[in-house]
N, C-alpha and C positions, 0 to 999 in steps of 0.2 A: 354487190347490192342490187336488188331489183327495184326499179323505180315505178311507182304507180302513175305518176303524171310527169309530163315534160312541159315546163313553164317558160314562156318568153316574157321578158319585162323590158319595155322601152321607157326608161326613167325620164320624166319630164314633169312640168307643172300639171299636165294631163297625162298620167302614166298609162301606157297601154299594157294590158295583162291578158295573156292567153294561156290556157292549160289544155294539153292534148293527152289522150290516152296512149298507151304503148302501141295501139293499132292505128293511131293517127286521127282518131275521132276528136272533135272539138268538145271539150267538157265545160269550159268556162271562158267567157269573153267579157271584158269590161274595160272601161277607161276610168281611172281613179283620179279624182282631184279633190282639193280641199280649199275652202275660202279662209280669209282672215289675213292677219299680218304675220310676217316672219319674225322669229323663227318658229312660232307656234304652228303656222300653216305647213312648213316643211316637215316638222316633227310628226304632225298628224298624218301627212301624206305618206311619209316613210313607214309609219306604223301600220297604216291601212294596207299598204302594198305587202309588207312582210307578213301581216296577219292573214293574207290571202294564200300564202304559200304553206303547203303541208310539209311535214317532216320527211315524207317519202318522195318528195319532188326532186327533180334535177332541173336546174335553172340555167337559162342563157340570158344574159343581160347585155344590152347594147353598150358598147364602149363609148368613151367620151368623144364628142365632136368638138375639136379644139378651135374651130373657127367661129363657134357660136358667140353672139354678142352677150348672151346671158350665161356665159361659161361658169362664173363663180357660183351662181344660184344653182344651175343644173349639176355642177360638180359636187356641191354640198348634198343635193338630193341623191345623186348617184352613189357617192361614198357612204352616205347614211344607210342606203339600202344594202350595200355590200357589207358594211359592218354588222348590220342586224342579221343578215344571212349567215355570215361567218360566226357570229355569237351563238346562233342557234344550231350550228353544225350542218347547215344545208349546203350541199355542194353546188357551185355555180361556175360558169365560165364567162369570160368577157368576149364579145364578138365586135370587132371593128365595124363601123357603119358601112365601109366599102365592101367588106366580106358578106354582110347581111344582104346588100343589094345584089352582089354576084350570085349568092346562093339562090336568090329568087329568080335569077335569069336575066338581070339587068346589068349594065356596066357599073363599076364601082363608084362612078361619079354621076349616075343617073338621077334624074329628078324624081320626086315623090309620085308623080302621075305614072311614070314608066314602071316603077316598082308595083304600084297598085294593079296595073294592067298585067304584069308578069305573074303576080300572085293569083289573080283571077284565072288566067290561062292555065297555070300549072296545077292549082289546087281547087279552083272554083270558090275560093273564099273571098268575101268582100265585106267592107266596113266603111262607114263614113269617116272614120278616124284613121289618119296616117299612123298614129301611135299604136293603134290596135293592129294595123297591117304589119308594121315592123315587129310587134310582139308575136304575131302569128309566125312570121318567118323565123324568129329566134326560137320559138317552141319547136318548129320543124328541125332546126339545126340541133337543138338539144336531143331531140328524139333520134335523129340520124347518127349522133355520136354514140348512142347506147343501145340502139335496136338495129336489127337487120332491115335496112330500107333500100329500095332500088333508087340509085342516084345517077345523075348525069355526070359526065366527066368534070364539068366545071363545079358541080356541087362537091364532088370528091376532092377536088383541088382546095376548095374552101375548108373542108374538114381537115385536110392535111396541114393547112396553115394554122388552124386553131389548135390542133393536138400537139 
């Protein structure tokens, strides 16, 4: 299957969303959030994110951060998005947070500021949102899994672990 876009999703209360073309051009960048009380807020957030995905997209979604204090809430959001993608037949892969950081050029336990710096140095991409930065890296991973992309040794190692 030929994918028209490569999408990165960083599921959170403020979900980062980035779509890239097969050539690596940024097509869409946004941070999606919803107000209100749960479970309505969670349901609306999940729907807004999944509605942003096209049927011809290949998605990389950030895996669960098990040390999070808000683990149950974020787990519900993350699983909700995965179930909707599955229901629609949209292919996706999970990427562990440590692999996302390594693909960007930082160590697996690097802080967000280091990831932001590496993303800017490597791709010239910047955003005020850490969620969008992570989504950008995820979109790059999705693209690298399906397109011929020049990779560093450490990026190839990440793809080998994901595949």
